[in-house]
C-alpha positions in Angstrom: -12.0 -21.3 -37.0 -8.5 -22.6 -37.2 -7.3 -19.3 -38.9 -9.0 -17.2 -36.4 -7.6 -18.8 -33.5 -4.0 -19.0 -35.1 -4.7 -15.2 -35.7 -5.6 -14.7 -31.8 -2.7 -16.5 -30.7 -0.4 -14.3 -32.7 -2.1 -11.3 -31.5 -1.7 -12.4 -27.8 2.0 -13.0 -28.3 2.7 -9.7 -30.0 1.3 -8.0 -26.8 3.9 -9.7 -24.6 7.1 -9.0 -26.8 8.3 -5.2 -27.4 11.6 -3.5 -28.1 11.5 -1.3 -24.9 9.2 -1.1 -22.2 7.2 2.2 -22.0 7.9 4.6 -19.1 5.3 5.6 -16.6 5.2 9.0 -18.5 4.5 7.3 -21.7 1.9 5.1 -20.3 0.2 8.3 -18.8 0.6 10.0 -22.1 -1.2 6.9 -23.7 -3.9 7.3 -21.4 -4.2 11.1 -21.8 -4.6 10.8 -25.9 -7.1 8.0 -25.3 -9.2 10.2 -22.8 -9.2 13.1 -25.3 -10.2 10.6 -28.2 -12.9 9.3 -26.1 -14.4 12.6 -24.9 -14.1 13.8 -28.6 -16.6 11.1 -29.6 -18.9 11.7 -26.8 -19.1 15.4 -27.7 -20.4 14.5 -31.2 -23.6 13.1 -29.6 -26.4 15.6 -29.8 -29.7 13.7 -29.9 -31.1 13.9 -26.4 -34.2 12.9 -24.8 -35.8 12.6 -21.3 -37.0 9.3 -19.9 -40.1 11.0 -18.7 -40.8 11.2 -22.3 -41.5 7.4 -22.5 -43.4 7.2 -19.2 -46.2 5.7 -21.4 -44.2 2.5 -21.7 -43.8 1.9 -17.8 -45.6 -1.3 -16.8 -46.8 -1.9 -13.2 -45.4 -5.3 -11.5 -47.0 -6.0 -8.3 -47.9 -2.5 -7.5 -44.4 -1.2 -8.6 -43.7 0.9 -11.7 -41.1 -0.8 -13.9 -39.2 1.3 -16.5 -37.4 -1.5 -18.3 -39.3 -1.1 -21.7 -39.3 2.7 -21.4 -35.3 2.8 -21.1 -34.8 0.3 -23.6 -36.9 2.1 -26.3 -35.3 5.5 -25.3 -31.8 3.9 -26.0 -33.0 2.3 -29.2 -34.1 5.7 -30.7 -31.9 8.4 -29.2 -28.3 9.0 -28.3 -28.4 10.6 -25.1 -31.1 9.6 -22.5 -31.5 11.7 -19.4 -32.8 10.1 -16.4 -34.4 12.8 -14.3 -33.4 13.4 -10.7 -36.0 12.2 -8.2 -36.5 10.7 -4.9 -38.5 7.6 -6.2 -36.4 4.6 -7.6 -36.5 3.5 -11.4 -37.2 -0.2 -11.2 -35.7 -2.4 -13.8 -36.8 -6.0 -14.2 -34.5 -7.1 -17.3 -31.4 -6.4 -19.0 -31.0 -3.0 -21.0 -29.0 -3.6 -24.3 -27.2 -0.4 -25.1 -26.1 0.3 -28.7 -23.2 2.3 -30.0 -22.9 6.0 -29.7 -25.0 6.5 -26.6 -24.9 8.3 -23.1 -27.0 7.9 -20.1 -27.0 11.0 -17.7 -28.4 9.9 -14.4 -27.2 12.3 -11.9 -29.7 12.5 -8.7 -31.4 9.3 -10.0 -31.4 5.7 -8.4 -31.9 2.8 -10.9 -32.5 -0.4 -9.1 -33.4 -4.0 -10.1 -36.6 -5.1 -9.2 -36.6 -7.7 -6.4 -36.5 -11.2 -8.0 -34.4 -9.9 -11.2 -31.2 -12.0 -11.2 -29.8 -10.8 -14.7 -27.4 -8.3 -15.9 -28.9 -4.8 -15.5 -27.0 -3.1 -18.3 -24.8 -4.5 -21.4 -23.7 -3.3 -24.5 -25.3 -4.7 -27.5 -22.8 -6.8 -29.0 -21.4 -8.5 -25.9 -20.4 -12.0 -26.8 -19.0 -15.2 -25.1 -15.3 -16.0 -25.9 -15.1 -19.1 -23.5 -14.9 -21.7 -26.3 -13.3 -19.8 -29.0 -11.8 -16.2 -29.1 -14.2 -13.3 -29.9 -11.7 -10.4 -30.0 -12.2 -9.9 -33.7 -15.9 -10.0 -33.4 -17.7 -6.6 -34.2 -17.5 -4.3 -31.4 -19.7 -1.5 -30.0 -18.3 1.7 -29.6 -18.9 5.1 -27.7 -20.9 4.2 -24.6 -21.1 6.6 -21.5 -22.7 6.4 -18.2 -22.7 9.5 -16.2 -23.8 9.8 -12.7 -26.6 7.6 -11.2 -27.0 5.3 -8.2 -27.1 1.8 -9.7 -28.5 -0.7 -7.1 -29.0 -4.6 -6.6 -32.0 -5.7 -4.9 -30.1 -8.2 -2.8 -28.4 -7.5 0.5 -26.0 -10.4 0.7 -23.4 -11.8 -2.0 -25.5 -14.4 -4.0 -22.6 -16.4 -5.5 -21.5 -17.1 -9.2 -24.5 -17.9 -11.4 -27.0 -16.8 -8.8 -27.2 -13.3 -9.7 -25.9 -10.8 -12.5 -26.5 -13.7 -15.0 -26.7 -13.1 -18.7 -30.1 -14.7 -18.9 -32.2 -17.2 -17.2 -31.4 -20.1 -19.6 -29.5 -23.1 -18.9 -26.2 -22.3 -17.4 -23.5 -24.0 -19.1 -19.9 -23.4 -20.4 -20.3 -21.7 -23.7 -23.4 -19.8 -22.8 -22.3 -16.9 -20.9 -21.2 -19.1 -17.9 -18.9 -16.5 -16.5 -21.2 -13.7 -16.5 -22.0 -12.4 -13.0 -22.3 -8.6 -12.9 -24.6 -5.7 -12.4 -23.1 -4.1 -15.7 -21.3 -5.9 -18.5 -19.4 -4.3 -21.2 -17.7 -6.9 -23.6 -16.6 -6.4 -27.2 -17.0 -2.6 -26.7 -14.3 0.3 -27.3 -14.4 3.9 -26.0 -16.2 3.4 -22.7 -17.0 6.2 -20.0 -18.2 5.7 -16.6 -18.0 8.9 -14.6 -19.6 9.8 -11.1 -21.5 6.4 -10.9 -22.4 4.8 -7.7 -22.6 1.1 -7.1 -24.9 -0.1 -4.2 -25.5 -3.4 -2.9 -24.2 -5.6 -5.9 -24.2 -9.0 -5.2 -22.2 -10.0 -8.1 -19.5 -7.8 -9.7 -20.4 -4.2 -10.1 -18.8 -4.0 -13.5 -17.3 -6.8 -15.6 -15.7 -6.2 -18.9 -13.2 -7.5 -21.7 -12.4 -7.4 -25.3 -12.1 -3.6 -25.3 -9.9 -0.6 -25.4 -10.1 3.1 -24.5 -12.0 2.6 -21.1 -12.2 5.2 -18.8 -13.7 4.6 -15.2 -13.6 7.7 -13.1 -15.1 9.0 -9.9 -16.8 5.7 -8.8 -18.3 5.0 -5.4 -18.9 1.4 -4.2 -21.7 1.6 -1.5 -21.7 -1.8 0.5 -21.2 -4.0 -2.6 -20.5 -7.6 -1.8 -18.1 -8.8 -4.6 -15.6 -7.2 -6.8 -15.7 -3.7 -7.8 -14.3 -3.4 -11.2 -13.8 -7.0 -12.6 -11.8 -6.5 -15.7 -11.1 -9.7 -17.9 -9.1 -10.5 -21.1 -8.1 -8.3 -24.3 -8.1 -4.9 -22.8 -5.8 -2.0 -23.4 -5.8 1.6 -22.7 -7.7 1.4 -19.4 -7.8 4.1 -16.8 -9.5 3.6 -13.2 -9.2 6.7 -11.4 -10.8 7.8 -7.9 -12.7 4.5 -7.1 -13.4 4.2 -3.5 -15.8 2.4 -1.0 -16.9 -0.8 0.5 -16.7 -4.2 -1.5 -16.9 -7.7 -0.5 -13.8 -8.9 -2.6 -11.3 -7.3 -4.9 -11.5 -3.6 -5.2 -10.2 -3.8 -8.7 -9.3 -7.0 -10.4 -7.1 -7.2 -13.5 -8.0 -10.8 -14.6 -6.6 -11.4 -17.9 -7.2 -15.0 -17.1 -9.9 -16.4 -14.8 -11.9 -19.2 -13.7 -14.7 -20.2 -15.9 -17.4 -18.8 -13.5 -15.9 -15.3 -13.6 -15.1 -14.7 -17.3 -16.1 -14.8 -20.9 -12.9 -13.3 -22.3 -9.4 -14.4 -22.0 -6.3 -12.6 -23.5 -3.6 -10.1 -22.8 -4.0 -6.7 -20.9 -1.8 -3.6 -21.4 -1.5 0.0 -21.0 -3.8 0.4 -17.7 -3.4 3.3 -15.2 -5.2 2.6 -11.9 -5.0 5.8 -9.3 -6.6 7.1 -6.3 -8.2 3.9 -5.1 -9.3 3.5 -1.6 -11.0 0.5 0.3 -13.3 1.8 3.1 -14.4 -0.4 5.9 -13.9 -3.9 6.5 -14.2 -5.3 3.2 -11.7 -7.7 1.6 -8.3 -5.7 1.3 -7.0 -6.9 -1.9 -6.3 -5.9 -5.5 -6.1 -8.8 -7.9 -3.8 -8.9 -11.1 -4.1 -12.4 -12.7 -2.1 -13.4 -15.7 -2.0 -17.3 -16.9 -2.4 -19.5 -19.7 -6.0 -20.2 -21.0 -6.6 -23.3 -23.0 -9.7 -23.3 -25.4 -11.7 -26.2 -26.3 -9.5 -27.2 -29.1 -6.6 -27.1 -27.1 -5.1 -24.0 -28.3 -3.4 -22.1 -25.6 -3.1 -18.3 -25.1 -0.9 -16.3 -22.8 -3.2 -14.0 -20.9 -0.4 -11.5 -20.0 -0.4 -8.4 -18.0 2.1 -5.7 -18.9 2.6 -1.8 -18.9 0.5 -1.4 -15.6 0.6 1.5 -13.2 -1.0 1.5 -9.8 -0.5 4.6 -7.6 -2.1 6.4 -4.6 -3.8 3.1 -3.1 -5.2 2.8 0.5 -6.9 0.2 2.6 -5.3 -2.5 0.6 -3.2 -5.3 2.4 -2.1 -7.3 -0.6 -1.6 -7.1 -4.3 -2.3 -10.8 -5.5 -0.8 -11.6 -8.9 -0.4 -15.4 -8.7 -1.9 -18.4 -10.3 -4.6 -19.9 -8.3 -6.5 -22.9 -9.6 -9.3 -24.8 -7.7 -8.1 -26.5 -4.7 -7.5 -30.3 -5.0 -7.1 -33.3 -2.8 -3.4 -34.0 -2.4 -2.3 -36.9 -4.3 -4.7 -36.3 -7.1 -4.0 -34.3 -10.3 -4.6 -30.7 -10.0 -6.9 -28.9 -12.7 -4.7 -28.0 -15.8 -2.8 -24.8 -15.7 0.0 -22.8 -16.7 1.5 -19.6 -15.5 1.3 -16.6 -17.4 3.8 -13.5 -18.2 3.8 -9.9 -18.2 5.8 -7.1 -16.6 6.8 -3.4 -16.5 4.4 -3.2 -13.4 4.7 0.1 -11.5 3.3 0.5 -7.8 3.8 4.2 -6.7 2.6 6.1 -3.7 0.8 3.2 -2.0 0.0 2.9 1.7 0.0 -0.4 3.4 -0.4 -1.8 6.9 0.8 -5.3 6.7 -0.9 -6.2 9.9 -2.1 -9.5 8.9 -1.8 -12.1 6.0 -4.6 -11.3 3.4 -5.8 -14.9 4.0 -5.5 -16.0 7.6 -4.4 -19.7 6.9 -2.4 -21.2 10.0 0.5 -21.6 7.6 0.9 -17.9 7.7 -0.2 -16.9 11.3 1.8 -19.5 12.7 5.0 -18.5 10.5 5.5 -22.0 8.9 8.9 -22.1 8.0 8.3 -23.5 4.6 5.0 -22.3 3.5 4.6 -19.3 5.8 6.0 -16.5 3.8 3.7 -13.9 2.7 3.8 -10.1 1.3 2.1 -7.2 0.6 2.7 -8.1 -3.1 3.0 -11.4 -4.3 4.0 -12.7 -7.6 3.7 -16.1 -9.4 4.2 -15.4 -12.9 7.1 -14.8 -15.5 7.5 -11.0 -15.3 10.0 -8.8 -17.0 10.3 -6.1 -14.3 8.6 -4.5 -11.2 8.9 -1.1 -9.8 8.1 0.1 -6.3 8.4 3.9 -5.7 7.4 5.9 -2.7 5.8 3.1 -0.7 4.6 3.5 2.8 4.5 0.1 4.5 4.0 -0.6 8.2 5.4 -4.3 9.0 4.6 -6.2 12.0 7.3 -8.7 12.0 7.3 -9.4 15.8 4.2 -11.0 15.1 4.7 -12.1 11.3 8.4 -12.7 11.0 8.0 -14.3 7.6 6.2 -11.3 6.2 7.8 -9.2 3.4 7.2 -6.6 1.0 7.1 -8.8 -2.0 7.2 -12.6 -2.2 8.0 -14.4 -5.7 7.2 -17.9 -6.2 5.0 -20.6 -5.6 2.3 -20.8 -2.6 1.1 -23.7 -0.7 -1.4 -24.1 2.1 -2.7 -27.4 3.2 -6.4 -27.6 4.6 -8.9 -30.6 5.5 -11.5 -31.3 3.1 -15.4 -32.2 3.8 -14.2 -36.0 4.6 -11.1 -35.1 6.5 -8.7 -35.5 3.3 -5.8 -33.2 3.0 -6.2 -30.6 0.0 -4.0 -28.0 -1.4 -5.4 -24.3 -1.7 -2.8 -23.0 -4.0 -0.3 -24.3 -6.5 3.0 -25.4 -5.0 4.3 -26.6 -8.5 4.8 -23.0 -9.8 8.1 -22.0 -11.4 8.3 -18.4 -12.3 11.0 -15.9 -12.8 11.1 -12.0 -12.4 13.9 -10.3 -14.3 14.3 -7.1 -12.0 12.7 -5.9 -8.9 13.4 -2.0 -8.1 12.4 -0.6 -4.7 13.0 3.0 -4.6 12.1 5.4 -1.5 10.5 2.7 0.5 9.1 4.3 3.9 9.1 1.0 6.1 7.9 1.5 9.5 6.9 -0.7 12.6 8.9 -4.1 13.1 10.5 -4.3 9.8 11.6 -7.9 8.5 15.2 -8.4 7.7 14.4 -9.6 4.1 12.1 -7.3 2.4 11.9 -9.2 -1.1 11.7 -13.0 -0.8 11.9 -15.9 -3.3 9.9 -19.1 -2.3 11.3 -22.5 -3.1 9.4 -25.8 -2.4 11.0 -29.3 -2.6 7.8 -31.6 -2.8 6.3 -29.8 0.0 3.4 -32.1 0.2 5.2 -35.4 -0.7 3.1 -36.3 -3.7 5.7 -35.9 -6.3 3.9 -32.7 -7.8 4.7 -30.0 -5.3 8.1 -28.7 -6.2 8.3 -25.1 -7.4 10.7 -22.2 -7.3 10.6 -18.5 -7.5 13.5 -16.6 -8.9 14.7 -12.8 -9.1 17.4 -12.3 -11.4 18.1 -8.5 -10.2 17.1 -6.9 -6.9 17.6 -3.1 -6.2 16.5 -1.7 -3.1 17.2 1.8 -2.1 18.3 2.0 1.5 17.8 5.6 1.8 14.3 5.1 3.3 14.1 1.8 5.2 12.3 2.7 8.2 11.5 0.9 11.4 9.8 1.8 14.9 12.2 1.3 17.6 9.5 1.5 20.1 6.5 -0.8 19.3 4.1 0.9 21.4 3.5 -1.9 23.7 6.5 -2.7 25.7 10.3 -2.1 25.8 11.6 -5.1 23.6 14.6 -4.3 21.8 15.7 -1.9 24.7 17.2 -2.3 28.2 17.4 -0.2 31.1 20.6 1.0 32.9 20.5 3.0 36.3 23.4 4.6 38.1 24.2 2.4 41.0 22.0 -0.4 39.9 23.1 -1.5 36.7 21.4 -3.2 33.7 17.6 -4.1 33.9 17.5 -3.3 37.6 14.5 -0.7 37.8 12.8 -1.4 41.4 11.1 2.2 41.3 9.9 1.9 37.8 11.7 4.8 36.3 11.1 3.3 32.9 7.7 2.0 31.9 5.2 2.0 28.8 1.5 3.3 29.7 -1.0 4.1 26.9 1.4 3.7 24.0 4.1 6.0 25.3 7.3 5.3 27.2 7.2 7.1 30.5 10.5 8.2 32.2 10.0 9.5 35.8 13.7 10.8 36.0 13.8 10.1 39.7 16.9 8.1 39.2 19.6 8.7 36.6 20.5 6.5 33.9 19.2 5.6 30.4 17.0 3.6 28.2 19.2 1.7 25.9 18.9 -0.1 22.3 20.2 -3.5 22.0 21.2 -2.8 18.4 24.0 -0.3 17.1 23.1 2.1 14.2 25.0 4.2 11.6 23.6 6.2 8.7 20.1 7.0 9.7 17.4 9.5 10.3 15.7 9.3 13.5 12.5 11.0 14.4 11.7 11.3 17.9 8.4 12.7 19.3 8.8 13.7 23.2 7.0 15.7 25.7 8.2 17.1 29.2 5.6 16.4 32.2 7.1 19.3 34.3 8.4 16.9 37.2 11.6 17.4 38.4 13.9 15.5 41.1 17.2 15.9 43.1 19.5 18.2 41.4 17.2 19.4 38.8 14.8 21.1 41.1 16.2 24.5 40.3 17.1 23.7 36.4 15.4 23.7 33.0 13.6 20.5 32.2 16.4 18.3 30.5 16.5 15.0 28.7 18.4 13.8 25.6 18.9 11.5 22.9 22.6 9.9 23.0 23.6 8.7 20.0 26.8 6.9 18.5 27.0 5.5 22.2 29.8 3.1 22.8 32.1 1.5 25.3 30.4 -0.2 28.5 27.2 1.1 30.1 27.9 3.7 32.7 31.2 4.4 31.2 30.5 8.2 31.7 30.3 9.0 35.2 28.6 5.7 35.9 25.6 6.8 34.3 25.6 6.7 30.5 27.7 5.1 27.8 30.2 7.5 25.9 28.3 9.1 23.5 27.1 12.6 21.7 24.2 13.9 22.7 21.1 15.7 20.9 20.0 17.8 24.0 16.3 18.0 24.9 16.2 20.9 27.2 13.6 23.9 27.5 14.7 26.7 25.3 17.9 24.9 23.6 16.7 21.5 22.2 19.1 20.7 19.3 22.2 21.6 21.2 24.8 18.9 20.6 26.9 17.7 23.6 29.8 15.5 23.7 29.4 13.1 26.5 33.0 12.1 27.0 36.3 12.2 28.3 39.4 13.8 27.1 41.5 11.2 29.2 39.6 8.2 28.6 38.0 8.7 25.2 40.3 11.0 23.1 38.9 9.6 20.0 35.5 11.2 20.9 35.6 14.4 18.6 33.0 17.0 17.2 34.1 19.3 14.4 31.7 22.1 13.2 31.3 25.6 12.0 30.8 28.1 14.4 29.8 31.7 15.0 32.4 34.3 16.3 29.8 34.7 19.2 30.0 32.4 22.3 27.4 31.6 24.7 27.7 31.9 28.3 25.4 31.1 31.2 25.8 32.4 34.8 24.6 29.1 36.2 27.8 27.5 34.5 30.3 30.4 35.1 33.4 28.3 34.0 31.9 27.3 30.6 32.1 29.0 27.3 30.0 27.4 24.4 30.3 27.6 20.5 27.2 28.5 18.6 26.7 26.8 15.3 26.9 28.9 12.1 27.0 27.7 8.6 30.3 28.6 6.9 31.7 30.2 10.1 35.0 29.4 11.7 36.1 25.7 12.0 35.9 24.4 15.8 36.8 21.0 17.4 35.0 19.6 20.5 36.3 16.9 22.7 35.6 15.9 26.4 32.5 17.1 27.9 31.5 20.1 25.7 28.6 21.7 23.8 27.7 23.2 20.4 24.6 25.5 20.8 22.0 25.6 18.2 22.4 28.6 15.9 19.2 30.6 17.4 19.9 30.1 20.9 18.5 33.1 23.0 21.8 35.1 24.3 19.9 35.2 27.7 19.3 31.4 28.1 20.1 30.0 31.3 19.7 26.6 32.9 16.9 27.6 35.4 13.3 26.5 35.6 11.7 29.8 34.4 13.6 29.6 31.2 11.3 30.5 27.9 10.7 27.9 25.2 12.7 28.2 21.9 10.8 30.2 19.1 9.7 26.9 17.7 9.2 24.8 20.8 5.9 23.6 22.2 5.2 24.4 25.8 5.6 21.7 28.7 3.0 18.8 28.3 2.7 19.3 24.3 4.6 16.9 21.8 7.9 18.1 20.1 9.7 16.4 17.4 13.4 15.8 17.4 15.0 14.8 14.0 18.5 13.7 14.2 20.3 12.9 10.8 23.6 10.9 10.7 25.2 10.5 7.4 28.7 9.2 7.5 30.5 11.5 10.2 28.1 14.4 9.5 25.3 15.2 11.9 22.2 17.4 11.5 19.7 18.5 14.3 16.2 19.3 13.3 13.7 20.7 15.7 10.1 20.7 15.0 10.8 20.9 11.3 13.7 23.6 11.4 17.4 22.8 11.1 19.0 24.3 14.2 22.5 22.5 14.3 25.0 20.8 12.4 28.6 19.2 12.8 30.4 18.3 9.9 32.5 15.4 11.6 31.3 13.3 14.6 33.5 10.4 15.8 32.8 7.8 16.6 29.8 7.5 13.7 28.2 4.5 14.9 26.5 3.2 18.1 23.7 2.4 20.2 20.8 4.9 21.1 20.1 6.1 24.7 17.1 8.0 25.9 18.1 9.7 29.2 16.9 9.8 32.5 18.0 13.1 34.0 16.0 14.3 36.8 12.8 15.3 34.9 9.7 13.6 33.9 9.5 12.8 30.2 7.7 10.8 27.7 8.5 9.5 24.2 6.0 7.9 21.6 7.2 7.6 18.1 10.8 6.6 17.7 11.3 6.0 13.9 14.6 5.1 12.5 15.2 5.4 8.8 18.2 4.3 7.1 20.0 6.8 5.0 22.4 6.2 2.2 25.9 6.2 3.7 27.9 9.5 2.8 30.0 9.0 -0.4 
């Protein structure tokens, strides 16, 4: 036994240390080779039989036909067992043991546990318990597939560990499959395929597995399942989970290399895992669990249950990826259960959408933004990890409600609750010390109210006052691409972050309600001239604004085109220009010519304000403005400079355009009452104006290149809804 244990510890250690971390492409290639190898093994199977041929083995239990003996005999005698499609269910009242080189084809069939059956429905023949001693070198089954079928539990509520999905009905104790709690168990088995399977009403895990390699779980539906979907335990490699979606009551996917004793019978490293196209639907628990830690066997030997070389991508419906140690809660002042953090790294999270509108666990420390304990993230890490990579994430933040929310948090966690007798208890492990070598964030699309700190390292200094609650998270290197840090300047509820300015009234004096928020949009009547102004200044950004004209006009605009504008790089005093607006540059929003650039300045008072561009030889004239001649943008055209109060027309302006109420919309403009999108890109001193996805205007130099943003009130009714600012990399 000692030699076996030593060999296992060496095996586990070897999985942690490698000369170079594989790239995502190399992980993908490993999975592709594994899939081909697994499919080739299945292709060799040919001995096929229909379960209907074993109908004579069906027994009747309380008036119900039960197929347990029939299915087991078919599995014992043939390689491919076809369960014919039919409306009636196939009831099972015991555990089916699947030998190597088998495939069950069950498309259109429903296989259901007979009410009162509390054991595993399906397991491989050589499954074993590795709780007291490692079993990774035990003989394994090989080449098992389940294709199609609806596999149902009889319960309609979660039963709890040890209540359903049991190994058998003998005494439940550690070392006797205590940690088995599932509908299907594949343990000590290689080359496993589940394809097109639906799990329904599972009161324990839908699938539990460990001690295996070359595992392909594709096209899975979870229908009102109450616990974890895929619960994957220690000693797994070359695993592919693809297109898994539905309702689960706990983790959609759990990579638990380490786990509590009631949830696993295998402990050890996991590596080379690709999980893609995952979606939680409905009101389940929106989390994915990734749990490395150190496991200690009965003889005191420790094994690092590391997790490395993992890719998660295209994931929806999840609010938190949880990768932190969590031992059972304990009374503060007492010794917590023995534990030690795990390791891993080379973790990749790509093309994932998260709405972080609440903490994953609604403890008061988080909801109340406790300054010490209240930090939480969409990704939470409490292990020693070499590297973490985030690419192309779309995260909506709500830092107005949760100022201590982050993209990622590294370090210990602590939440105090009251026990049954009122004693203070600790839910997490505040004594954890962990280090992450590198965190790389690329192309993050952050929207909503974005926190100032995207990646946070938590530090506790005896947070519980018990001498055992000091811990620290450390990050050696952080790289965050600012090219796509986004935030919503309008929160959809009120004008927080903005102030109003009206001609003749000044700041935040709006008795007529020119500016208001109604039904999630900013409404500007235009009755008085002025602007809605950001409190902050900005530079190097992309601004996406959705707006629509309402068709209403006031005062001097009664005989003019519908008109408003986005004034950018606004500087100087409020009302500096004609007592109405700050000096600025304008992305004009006007029927037929949206995307024109104006300098809202003064040659006398603001000679520093300049727009330089390339222009066509043509000029634009308008009979309603006989003293004006306007340049027209043309890429590669003549060099021009605009100062004072002047205009650069979009390249495709209609030669007949006039500032009159009957002017026609531009060729790519939606009519009055419909939403248009104006996009402004400011990078260094360069500016681009994009209208409904089309580049219509461009300036090579705009000075100043930093300032506030104003939304004009200019005599016309207009509404704004999405106002998204995305940080751009400064021009080099």
